[in-house]
LOKOL-839872 format. One line per 2 residues: number of its first residue (from 1); their letters; for each residue y negated, x, z negated of C-alpha. Coordinates in nm, 4 decimals, padded with zeros to 6 digits, always signed. Layout:
LOKOL-839872
NUM	A	Y/X/Z | ...
end
This chain:
LOKOL-839872
1	XX	-05.0361/-05.5763/+00.9384 | -04.8411/-05.8356/+00.7330
3	XX	-04.6337/-05.5752/+00.6068 | -04.9910/-05.3934/+00.4162
5	XX	-05.1511/-05.7152/+00.3176 | -04.8216/-05.9004/+00.1542
7	XX	-04.5911/-05.7459/-00.0816 | -04.2751/-05.7453/+00.0410
9	XX	-04.0786/-05.9679/-00.1541 | -04.2312/-06.2374/-00.4637
11	XX	-04.0041/-06.2613/-00.7319 | -03.9195/-06.6142/-00.8665
13	XX	-04.0759/-06.7203/-01.2056 | -03.8990/-06.9546/-01.4247
15	XX	-04.0587/-07.3265/-01.5256 | -04.1487/-07.2861/-01.8896
17	XX	-04.1421/-07.5716/-02.1173 | -04.5250/-07.6698/-02.0846
19	XX	-04.5126/-07.7189/-01.7329 | -04.1519/-07.9191/-01.7717
21	XX	-04.3198/-08.1334/-02.0093 | -04.6271/-08.1896/-01.7541
23	XX	-04.3556/-08.2743/-01.4773 | -04.1944/-08.5364/-01.6812
25	XX	-04.5413/-08.6911/-01.8022 | -04.5996/-08.7244/-01.3972
27	XX	-04.2582/-08.8667/-01.2739 | -04.1373/-08.5033/-01.1084
29	XX	-03.9027/-08.4430/-01.3427 | -03.5643/-08.6591/-01.3274
31	XX	-03.1955/-08.5837/-01.3459 | -03.0114/-08.5375/-00.9923
33	XX	-02.6306/-08.5299/-00.9412 | -02.6330/-08.1821/-00.7302
35	XX	-02.8117/-07.8540/-00.7730 | -02.8795/-07.5446/-00.5483
37	XX	-02.5740/-07.3609/-00.6489 | -02.3575/-07.6181/-00.5786
39	XX	-02.4510/-07.6341/-00.2000 | -02.3958/-07.2399/-00.1850
41	XX	-02.0308/-07.3458/-00.1896 | -01.9893/-07.3660/+00.1681
43	XX	-01.6582/-07.2206/+00.3349 | -01.8034/-07.1545/+00.6934
45	XX	-02.1315/-07.1344/+00.8951 | -02.2506/-07.1936/+01.2688
47	XX	-02.6010/-07.0539/+01.4137 | -02.8117/-07.3235/+01.4799
49	XX	-03.0165/-07.2990/+01.8098 | -03.3670/-07.4925/+01.9326
51	XX	-03.3935/-07.6575/+02.2683 | -03.4621/-07.3007/+02.4325
53	XX	-03.1548/-07.1670/+02.2931 | -03.3116/-06.9280/+02.0634
55	XX	-03.1770/-06.8787/+01.7233 | -03.3597/-07.0730/+01.4574
57	XX	-03.2859/-06.8738/+01.1476 | -03.0856/-07.1749/+01.0135
59	XX	-02.7208/-07.2166/+00.9902 | -02.5006/-07.5088/+00.9768
61	XX	-02.2927/-07.5193/+00.6648 | -01.9393/-07.6457/+00.6405
63	XX	-01.7547/-07.7489/+00.2766 | -01.4021/-07.7850/+00.1943
65	XX	-01.2985/-08.1807/+00.2499 | -01.2060/-08.2154/-00.1181
67	XX	-01.5970/-08.1111/-00.1962 | -01.7387/-08.2539/+00.1046
69	XX	-01.7342/-08.6119/-00.0054 | -01.8673/-08.5638/-00.3598
71	XX	-02.1563/-08.3111/-00.2006 | -02.2119/-08.5755/+00.0685
73	XX	-02.2411/-08.8599/-00.2065 | -02.4309/-08.6510/-00.4183
75	XX	-02.7176/-08.5743/-00.1870 | -02.7219/-08.9517/-00.0639
77	XX	-02.8308/-09.0439/-00.4437 | -03.0776/-08.7445/-00.4378
79	XX	-03.2433/-08.9434/-00.1087 | -03.2692/-09.2391/-00.3009
81	XX	-03.4343/-09.1241/-00.6478 | -03.6605/-08.9385/-00.3945
83	XX	-03.7576/-09.2142/-00.1734 | -03.7023/-09.5256/-00.3955
85	XX	-03.5535/-09.5990/-00.7324 | -03.1998/-09.4566/-00.7056
87	XX	-03.0599/-09.8018/-00.7209 | -02.7164/-09.8510/-00.4637
89	XX	-02.8629/-10.1023/-00.2594 | -02.8840/-09.8509/+00.0425
91	XX	-02.6587/-09.6233/-00.0261 | -02.3477/-09.7498/+00.2066
93	XX	-02.6014/-09.7490/+00.4935 | -02.6723/-09.3503/+00.4600
95	XX	-02.4932/-09.0708/+00.6165 | -02.5294/-08.7010/+00.5551
97	XX	-02.5475/-08.5789/+00.9394 | -02.6081/-08.2282/+00.8530
99	XX	-02.6383/-07.9402/+00.5525 | -02.8386/-07.6523/+00.6972
101	XX	-02.9250/-07.3128/+00.5393 | -03.2182/-07.1063/+00.6083
103	XX	-03.1514/-06.7421/+00.6243 | -03.5411/-06.6320/+00.6490
105	XX	-03.7927/-06.5862/+00.3510 | -03.8243/-06.6167/+00.0001
107	XX	-03.6917/-06.9781/-00.1113 | -03.3748/-06.9453/+00.1072
109	XX	-03.3514/-07.3306/+00.1052 | -03.1209/-07.5746/+00.2310
111	XX	-03.2275/-07.8582/+00.4638 | -03.0418/-08.2026/+00.4662
113	XX	-03.0327/-08.4262/+00.7419 | -02.9985/-08.7941/+00.6011
115	XX	-02.9340/-09.1073/+00.8523 | -02.9302/-09.4543/+00.8537
117	XX	-02.6299/-09.5927/+01.0039 | -02.7960/-09.9401/+01.0865
119	XX	-03.0403/-09.7956/+01.3105 | -02.9999/-09.4409/+01.3640
121	XX	-03.3543/-09.3298/+01.2577 | -03.3237/-09.0310/+01.0548
123	XX	-03.5109/-08.7605/+00.8157 | -03.4762/-08.4553/+00.6124
125	XX	-03.5470/-08.3468/+00.2582 | -03.4895/-07.9546/+00.1205
127	XX	-03.2928/-07.8570/-00.1942 | -03.4183/-07.5531/-00.3415
129	XX	-03.4518/-07.2876/-00.6430 | -03.6875/-07.4193/-00.8687
131	XX	-03.9812/-07.1495/-00.8648 | -04.2891/-07.1611/-01.0957
133	XX	-04.5487/-07.0713/-00.7969 | -04.3801/-07.3132/-00.5818
135	XX	-04.4341/-07.6110/-00.8379 | -04.8161/-07.4802/-00.8937
137	XX	-04.8610/-07.4921/-00.4950 | -04.7172/-07.8313/-00.4666
139	XX	-04.8818/-08.0269/-00.7468 | -05.2057/-07.8170/-00.6215
141	XX	-05.1684/-07.9910/-00.2802 | -05.1237/-08.2932/-00.4211
143	XX	-05.4539/-08.3176/-00.6312 | -05.6937/-08.0956/-00.3818
145	XX	-05.5886/-08.1691/-00.0582 | -05.6173/-08.4890/+00.1743
147	XX	-05.2340/-08.5117/+00.1682 | -04.9860/-08.6610/-00.0767
149	XX	-04.6424/-08.4790/-00.1292 | -04.3437/-08.5724/-00.2939
151	XX	-04.0846/-08.3468/-00.4899 | -03.8428/-08.3734/-00.7990
153	XX	-03.7473/-08.1009/-01.0143 | -03.4477/-08.0460/-01.2172
155	XX	-03.3265/-07.7640/-01.4290 | -03.3321/-07.4727/-01.1606
157	XX	-03.3287/-07.6906/-00.8872 | -03.6309/-07.8667/-00.6661
159	XX	-03.5688/-08.1386/-00.3982 | -03.8939/-08.1440/-00.1738
161	XX	-03.9814/-08.4078/+00.0953 | -03.9820/-08.3194/+00.4594
163	XX	-04.3019/-08.2764/+00.6019 | -04.3237/-08.4181/+00.9642
165	XX	-04.5370/-08.2343/+01.2000 | -04.5352/-07.9630/+01.4825
167	XX	-04.4566/-07.6076/+01.3633 | -04.8117/-07.4335/+01.3938
169	XX	-04.6167/-07.1097/+01.6103 | -04.4503/-07.3925/+01.8333
171	XX	-04.7941/-07.5710/+01.8862 | -05.0163/-07.2682/+01.9506
173	XX	-04.7209/-07.1594/+02.2434 | -04.6288/-07.4859/+02.3673
175	XX	-04.9190/-07.7428/+02.3327 | -05.2459/-07.5612/+02.2792
177	XX	-05.2515/-07.4630/+02.6476 | -05.2418/-07.8116/+02.7556
179	XX	-05.5044/-07.9501/+02.5404 | -05.8358/-08.0434/+02.6755
181	XX	-06.1965/-07.9325/+02.5296 | -06.2476/-08.2026/+02.3098
183	XX	-05.8872/-08.1720/+02.1547 | -05.9683/-07.7737/+02.0894
185	XX	-06.2919/-07.8431/+01.9723 | -06.0962/-08.1124/+01.6976
187	XX	-05.8188/-07.8338/+01.6194 | -06.0879/-07.5452/+01.5668
189	XX	-06.2492/-07.7914/+01.3481 | -05.9386/-07.8593/+01.1562
191	XX	-05.8500/-07.5002/+01.1301 | -06.1649/-07.3978/+01.0059
193	XX	-06.1511/-07.6794/+00.7241 | -05.7816/-07.5859/+00.6500
195	XX	-05.8754/-07.2060/+00.6128 | -06.1726/-07.3006/+00.3684
197	XX	-05.9106/-07.5186/+00.1653 | -05.6374/-07.2556/+00.1355
199	XX	-05.9209/-06.9905/-00.0162 | -06.0391/-07.2496/-00.2374
201	XX	-05.6940/-07.3235/-00.4000 | -05.5488/-06.9358/-00.3573
203	XX	-05.2552/-07.0841/-00.1334 | -05.1048/-06.7828/+00.0361
205	XX	-04.9160/-06.6808/+00.3515 | -05.0348/-06.9532/+00.5931
207	XX	-04.9092/-06.7913/+00.9216 | -04.8341/-07.0118/+01.1659
209	XX	-04.4649/-07.1003/+01.1002 | -04.5634/-07.2085/+00.7300
211	XX	-04.8044/-07.5056/+00.8269 | -04.7701/-07.7987/+01.0891
213	XX	-05.0271/-07.9815/+01.3224 | -04.9946/-08.3466/+01.3229
215	XX	-05.1332/-08.5364/+01.6178 | -05.2401/-08.8763/+01.5341
217	XX	-05.3129/-09.1419/+01.8232 | -05.6455/-09.3018/+01.7889
219	XX	-05.7685/-09.5852/+02.0039 | -05.9719/-09.3243/+02.2587
221	XX	-05.8160/-08.9992/+02.1717 | -05.5784/-08.7812/+01.9951
223	XX	-05.6581/-08.6840/+01.6193 | -05.5124/-08.3617/+01.4726
225	XX	-05.4535/-08.2708/+01.1270 | -05.2976/-07.9135/+00.9872
227	XX	-05.0802/-07.9212/+00.7046 | -04.9514/-07.6509/+00.4975
229	XX	-04.5323/-07.7108/+00.4422 | -04.4735/-07.4103/+00.2391
231	XX	-04.6259/-07.3683/-00.1440 | -04.4139/-07.0273/-00.2706
233	XX	-04.7296/-06.7854/-00.2342 | -04.9623/-07.0241/-00.4734
235	XX	-05.1523/-06.7180/-00.6850 | -04.9491/-06.4667/-00.6688
237	XX	-05.0406/-06.2206/-00.4324 | -05.3469/-05.9497/-00.5239
239	XX	-05.5489/-05.9187/-00.1938 | -05.7815/-06.2063/-00.1251
241	XX	-05.7185/-06.1821/+00.2628 | -05.3515/-06.3349/+00.2048
243	XX	-05.5271/-06.6427/+00.0961 | -05.7281/-06.6543/+00.4045
245	XX	-05.5054/-06.7709/+00.7030 | -05.7703/-06.6398/+00.9512
247	XX	-05.6494/-06.2772/+00.9056 | -05.2678/-06.3423/+01.0032
249	XX	-05.2437/-06.1887/+01.3236 | -04.9933/-06.5228/+01.4070
251	XX	-05.3200/-06.7339/+01.3648 | -05.5074/-06.5054/+01.6224
253	XX	-05.5177/-06.7681/+01.8727 | -05.6856/-07.0142/+01.6283
255	XX	-05.9544/-06.8121/+01.5413 | -06.0065/-06.7034/+01.8883
257	XX	-06.0257/-07.0722/+01.9360 | -06.2737/-07.1311/+01.6522
259	XX	-06.5089/-06.8630/+01.7764 | -06.4820/-06.9920/+02.1315
261	XX	-06.5308/-07.3543/+02.0470 | -06.7608/-07.3513/+01.7211
263	XX	-07.1168/-07.2631/+01.6725 | -07.1737/-07.0625/+01.3491
265	XX	-07.3778/-07.4067/+01.2166 | -07.0842/-07.6125/+01.2769
267	XX	-06.8318/-07.3503/+01.0882 | -07.0676/-07.3506/+00.8076
269	XX	-07.1308/-07.7285/+00.8112 | -06.7137/-07.7737/+00.8256
271	XX	-06.6623/-07.5398/+00.5194 | -06.9495/-07.7172/+00.3206
273	XX	-06.7724/-08.0556/+00.3830 | -06.3946/-07.8913/+00.3001
275	XX	-06.5874/-07.7918/-00.0134 | -06.7501/-08.1372/-00.1032
277	XX	-06.4140/-08.2927/-00.0618 | -06.2211/-08.0418/-00.3002
279	XX	-06.5048/-08.1105/-00.5214 | -06.4503/-08.4720/-00.5232
281	XX	-06.0746/-08.4778/-00.5364 | -06.1305/-08.2181/-00.8858
283	XX	-06.3832/-08.4863/-00.9904 | -06.1539/-08.8283/-00.9555
285	XX	-05.8320/-08.6050/-01.0417 | -05.9758/-08.4606/-01.3279
287	XX	-05.7594/-08.5657/-01.5915 | -05.4173/-08.4409/-01.4397
289	XX	-05.5896/-08.1214/-01.3098 | -05.6952/-07.9868/-01.6402
291	XX	-05.3461/-08.0642/-01.7892 | -05.1956/-07.8585/-01.5105
293	XX	-05.4994/-07.5947/-01.4896 | -05.4116/-07.5234/-01.8751
295	XX	-05.0514/-07.4832/-01.7845 | -05.0973/-07.2321/-01.5127
297	XX	-05.3553/-07.0483/-01.7713 | -05.0884/-07.0292/-02.0120
299	XX	-04.7969/-06.9478/-01.7533 | -04.7313/-06.5366/-01.5681
301	XX	-04.6717/-06.6098/-01.1910 | -04.7785/-06.2998/-01.0711
303	XX	-04.8363/-05.9292/-01.2232 | -05.1187/-05.7500/-01.4079
305	XX	-05.1941/-05.5199/-01.1219 | -05.2195/-05.8552/-00.8744
307	XX	-05.4551/-06.0214/-01.1307 | -05.6643/-05.7101/-01.1693
309	XX	-05.7016/-05.6528/-00.7890 | -05.7882/-06.0605/-00.7077
311	XX	-06.0409/-06.0188/-00.9791 | -06.2547/-05.7590/-00.7797
313	XX	-06.1986/-05.8997/-00.4260 | -06.3128/-06.2214/-00.5907
315	XX	-06.6358/-06.0897/-00.7511 | -06.6952/-05.9233/-00.4141
317	XX	-06.6607/-06.2029/-00.2284 | -06.8462/-06.4796/-00.4425
319	XX	-07.0499/-06.2550/-00.6534 | -06.9687/-06.4518/-00.9377
321	XX	-06.8980/-06.2314/-01.2335 | -06.7052/-06.4808/-01.4394
323	XX	-06.3777/-06.3809/-01.2209 | -06.3729/-06.0802/-01.4630
325	XX	-06.3463/-06.2328/-01.7504 | -06.0027/-06.4024/-01.5918
327	XX	-05.6956/-06.2584/-01.7770 | -05.4407/-06.4834/-01.5491
329	XX	-05.3902/-06.6220/-01.2133 | -05.4254/-06.9775/-01.3761
331	XX	-05.7842/-06.8196/-01.5143 | -05.9146/-06.7147/-01.1823
333	XX	-05.7809/-07.0269/-00.9956 | -05.9980/-07.2219/-01.2389
335	XX	-06.2756/-06.9912/-01.1624 | -06.2811/-07.0455/-00.8325
337	XX	-06.2412/-07.4227/-00.8589 | -06.5331/-07.4341/-01.1500
339	XX	-06.7684/-07.2227/-00.8602 | -06.6686/-07.5143/-00.6259
341	XX	-06.7143/-07.8150/-00.8919 | -07.0401/-07.6765/-01.0106
343	XX	-07.1754/-07.5924/-00.6933 | -07.1296/-07.9330/-00.5217
345	XX	-07.2766/-08.0950/-00.8706 | -07.6256/-07.8907/-00.8714
347	XX	-07.6635/-07.9687/-00.5003 | -07.6157/-08.3334/-00.5366
349	XX	-07.8315/-08.3423/-00.8644 | -08.0806/-08.1761/-00.6737
351	XX	-08.0609/-08.3874/-00.3871 | -08.0932/-08.7078/-00.6171
353	XX	-08.4210/-08.5887/-00.7903 | -08.5748/-08.5119/-00.4530
355	X	-08.5271/-08.8584/-00.3500
end
């Protein structure tokens, strides 16, 4: 059960000076005209329901008239900074359709809906309290996953782009039963890779509502990808199972799909493929990765008890005694990724010698 698997509530960790300098160097840190606390000044709200009339755990916020104009203009400015150069060229064509506040989870984010009034197209972005764990999670997602991610940080406020896709819990309930065998095999394959990627980079709490499934129509079939959308459980918990999506009850149907549709040899193959891809990304992005992992090694984003527990679990899991020397979560993650990179290089060197 998740109550035993995970801590009840993860604390927020401040962003230190070293991480701030890293973010500034890589264009993540910039001045913005609105802060998270500004949006907390809403004067009223109503519950947001989904198309099945069920509570989404989001509420739509309303602000006093004398503040709404300033807030709307500030949010439109944030949108142009996030997606463009922050100029006024498209500012007049944007409208803030809704500001929603999430009452569930650790980060309590605001979701802002921005619409282009010329063609009625719209998108979202999120305003959250800045947390070092989440920042590391976002950056490692950008470096080590197949996906790129866009976000901005200023003081204690994080602006994060929306990741489009079908929420995993919705997909499992409403779409998965209608998929044919070919699609189910693809989804099972992607879940194996997603599970492996989360484990390798120690991204925790990937329950079905914390990732999305993205269908892409190819010329003769529909391809699927699984992508994380919540990153605040990067290297915090002490139990290794938290970093393995297969152990959450919300993912039971996905685990069943893997068991029913894939042979053990295929599962091993897809795990090796994902490890190789992560190793390649480490090699091609090694300068940026080294800067980031040094920040994390010198930072504290967990408790001493969790560090000790995770080291023990990883030694048992990997048989690599190097984990015993780790003093912080940054040391643990570096040891795990060094293990992946070392094995990839050793295997490829051996193959070249045999050739």
